[in-house]
Backbone bond lengths (Angstrom), bond angles and torsions (degrees), N, CA, C in turn:
res aa  C-N    CA-C-N  psi(-1)  N-CA   C-N-CA  omega(-1)  CA-C   N-CA-C  phi
1 M - - - 1.437 - - 1.529 108.16 -
2 K 1.323 115.33 139.67 1.462 120.63 177.03 1.517 108.49 -113.97
3 I 1.311 115.66 141.63 1.458 121.44 -178.55 1.519 108.46 -126.70
4 I 1.325 115.42 134.63 1.460 121.36 174.80 1.518 107.45 -110.24
5 V 1.311 116.15 125.26 1.461 121.48 179.84 1.529 107.79 -114.15
6 P 1.333 117.47 107.73 1.463 119.14 179.36 1.526 111.03 -66.49
7 M 1.313 116.28 131.14 1.469 121.55 178.44 1.519 108.79 -137.41
8 A 1.301 115.94 57.73 1.456 120.43 -177.24 1.518 110.49 -108.07
9 G 1.278 114.60 171.43 1.457 120.58 177.89 1.513 111.40 111.38
10 R 1.296 115.39 165.95 1.462 120.94 -176.45 1.517 112.89 -87.90
11 G 1.301 118.33 -15.83 1.457 120.69 -178.61 1.515 112.53 69.23
12 S 1.323 116.43 33.82 1.468 120.06 -174.50 1.527 112.59 -64.55
13 R 1.309 118.30 -27.15 1.468 119.93 179.10 1.523 112.16 -75.63
14 L 1.316 116.68 -13.55 1.467 120.65 -179.78 1.526 112.33 -103.30
15 R 1.318 116.61 10.55 1.470 118.97 177.76 1.502 109.89 -66.46
16 P 1.277 121.69 145.88 1.456 130.02 10.58 1.528 114.05 -87.40
17 H 1.317 118.24 1.61 1.474 121.12 -176.75 1.522 112.20 -63.16
18 T 1.331 117.50 -33.84 1.460 120.60 -175.11 1.525 113.48 -89.97
19 L 1.308 118.02 7.54 1.467 119.37 177.72 1.524 111.39 -70.99
20 T 1.319 117.81 -30.78 1.471 120.90 -178.09 1.526 113.57 -120.32
21 V 1.325 117.39 -14.35 1.469 121.39 -176.60 1.528 108.71 -125.97
22 P 1.340 118.87 132.90 1.459 120.32 176.00 1.532 110.88 -61.61
23 K 1.306 115.85 147.40 1.462 121.97 -176.12 1.533 113.50 -51.39
24 P 1.333 120.74 -45.19 1.469 119.72 -179.22 1.526 114.36 -65.39
25 L 1.328 117.20 -17.47 1.466 120.36 -177.29 1.523 113.64 -99.39
26 I 1.319 117.69 4.35 1.461 120.48 178.16 1.527 108.45 -70.80
27 P 1.326 117.48 127.18 1.466 119.28 -179.42 1.527 112.50 -73.37
28 V 1.316 115.12 134.15 1.462 123.22 173.78 1.523 105.69 -129.62
29 A 1.309 117.24 123.88 1.467 122.64 -176.65 1.530 110.97 56.40
30 G 1.341 116.20 36.12 1.455 120.63 174.95 1.515 116.02 86.47
31 Q 1.342 118.70 -2.29 1.460 121.42 -179.75 1.520 109.49 -131.77
32 P 1.334 117.06 146.93 1.459 118.87 174.95 1.532 110.66 -61.38
33 I 1.311 116.12 148.39 1.464 121.29 -178.91 1.525 110.72 -55.81
34 V 1.324 117.73 -43.59 1.463 121.22 -177.57 1.530 111.13 -64.80
35 H 1.310 118.67 -33.20 1.471 121.97 178.57 1.528 109.94 -62.99
36 Q 1.307 116.58 -47.21 1.462 120.53 179.70 1.527 110.86 -64.38
37 L 1.328 116.80 -39.56 1.461 121.22 179.56 1.526 111.25 -62.16
38 V 1.326 116.69 -47.05 1.470 120.77 179.46 1.525 110.56 -64.25
39 K 1.315 117.09 -39.74 1.468 121.04 178.52 1.531 110.90 -62.43
40 D 1.327 116.88 -43.02 1.464 120.69 179.19 1.526 111.68 -66.67
41 I 1.323 117.73 -39.06 1.467 120.98 177.88 1.526 109.78 -65.22
42 A 1.325 117.76 -40.32 1.467 121.31 179.66 1.524 111.41 -62.29
43 K 1.323 117.62 -33.69 1.470 120.77 177.66 1.523 111.12 -65.12
44 I 1.324 116.78 -36.69 1.465 121.56 -178.30 1.522 110.84 -71.59
45 L 1.323 116.13 -38.33 1.463 120.09 -177.69 1.492 108.21 -83.77
């Protein structure tokens, strides 16, 4: 199975955090958002 996860946009609501770091790479609870997302998808599959 292949999964496409859209991660587009400027992240303007997360400024000033997104001025230097892309939105998917912003750490939340010590891990980048995309890391947690991939981990959760792997649990389902």
